[in-house]
matplotlib code that plots the C-alpha trace (Angstrom):
import matplotlib.pyplot as plt

x = [32.1, 29.2, 27.3, 25.9, 22.8, 21.8, 23.8, 23.5, 20.2, 21.1, 22.7, 26.2, 25.0, 22.9, 25.2, 27.9, 25.0, 24.6, 27.7, 28.0, 25.7, 27.0, 30.7, 28.6, 26.7, 30.0, 32.0, 29.3, 29.1, 25.5, 25.9, 22.6, 22.9, 21.2, 24.4, 26.7, 24.3, 23.9, 27.7, 28.9, 31.5, 34.1, 36.3, 39.1, 41.4, 44.3, 45.5, 43.8, 47.1, 49.4, 49.6, 50.9, 49.4, 48.3, 46.2, 43.3, 41.3, 37.9, 35.6, 33.3, 30.2, 31.6, 32.6, 35.5, 37.2, 39.1, 42.3, 42.7, 46.4, 47.1, 47.1, 51.0, 52.4, 54.7, 56.8, 55.5, 56.3, 53.8, 54.1, 57.8, 58.6, 58.8, 56.6, 54.3, 51.4, 48.9, 48.4, 46.7, 47.0, 44.4, 44.3, 41.2, 41.0, 37.7, 36.5, 36.6, 34.2, 31.7, 33.2, 36.5, 39.3, 38.0, 34.9, 37.7, 39.9, 37.2, 35.6, 39.2, 39.7, 36.0, 37.1, 40.5, 38.9, 35.7, 38.9, 40.8, 37.8, 35.1, 32.5, 31.6, 30.2, 28.0, 26.0]
y = [-67.7, -65.6, -68.3, -66.5, -69.4, -70.2, -69.1, -72.0, -70.3, -66.3, -64.0, -62.6, -59.3, -60.5, -62.7, -59.5, -57.7, -60.0, -60.2, -56.8, -56.8, -59.3, -58.1, -54.6, -56.9, -59.0, -55.5, -53.9, -56.8, -57.5, -60.9, -63.1, -66.9, -67.9, -65.9, -68.8, -71.8, -74.1, -73.5, -76.1, -74.9, -72.0, -69.8, -68.6, -65.2, -64.4, -63.3, -59.7, -59.8, -60.6, -64.5, -66.6, -69.3, -71.6, -74.5, -74.0, -76.0, -77.9, -76.3, -77.9, -79.2, -77.8, -80.7, -78.6, -75.1, -73.5, -71.0, -68.6, -66.9, -63.1, -62.4, -61.6, -61.0, -63.3, -64.2, -67.5, -68.6, -67.9, -69.3, -70.0, -66.6, -65.2, -63.0, -61.4, -63.3, -62.9, -66.5, -67.1, -69.9, -71.4, -75.7, -77.1, -79.4, -81.7, -83.9, -87.0, -88.9, -86.2, -86.2, -87.9, -86.2, -87.1, -84.2, -81.8, -81.6, -81.8, -78.4, -76.6, -77.7, -75.9, -73.3, -72.4, -72.2, -70.1, -67.6, -68.0, -67.3, -65.0, -64.0, -67.6, -66.7, -64.7, -66.7]
z = [4.7, 3.3, 0.3, -2.3, -2.8, -6.7, -8.4, -11.0, -12.4, -12.0, -14.2, -14.0, -13.5, -9.9, -9.0, -9.2, -7.0, -4.3, -4.0, -3.1, -1.3, 1.0, 0.8, 1.9, 5.3, 6.3, 6.4, 8.7, 11.3, 9.9, 8.5, 8.9, 10.1, 6.7, 5.2, 6.1, 5.7, 2.9, 1.3, -1.4, -3.2, -2.4, -4.1, -2.4, -4.0, -2.2, -5.7, -4.7, -2.2, -5.1, -4.2, -7.4, -5.5, -3.1, -2.0, -0.1, 2.8, 1.9, 4.4, 5.6, 4.3, 0.8, -2.0, -3.3, -2.6, -6.0, -5.0, -7.3, -7.7, -9.0, -12.9, -14.1, -16.9, -18.3, -20.9, -22.8, -26.3, -29.1, -32.6, -31.3, -30.9, -27.1, -26.1, -23.0, -21.9, -18.8, -16.8, -13.5, -11.0, -10.1, -8.2, -7.3, -3.9, -3.9, -1.2, -3.3, -0.8, -3.0, -6.6, -8.5, -9.5, -13.1, -12.3, -10.8, -13.9, -16.3, -14.5, -14.7, -18.1, -18.6, -16.3, -18.7, -21.7, -20.5, -19.1, -22.6, -24.1, -22.0, -24.6, -24.0, -20.6, -22.1, -24.3]

ax = plt.figure().add_subplot(projection="3d")
ax.plot(x, y, z, "-o")
ax.set_aspect("equal")
plt.show()
């Protein structure tokens, strides 16, 4: 798995550009040893394959992995009325030797809030 470095201090556009470059290198078979070292957290997206949800296994030495499922239009209740809503399932697996479940739950809550109000990502 290729590792994206310094995402905590990068802009969203830089992360996206770095990601595209890494994908290109991986497809061309030009991944360097430095590209696969130093990971701490993995995002596994099987949603692109129309997988609703799954449980991902942590790759050592990572501390956690986020499993992201597909985005679906589903029936939801809004103000007592049936409507169509957009939903996505995500699960986190965390190594409890590194972090506890409360921190993982707080991460998932923050992720949920950001996905529901994506403009917060820009400020």
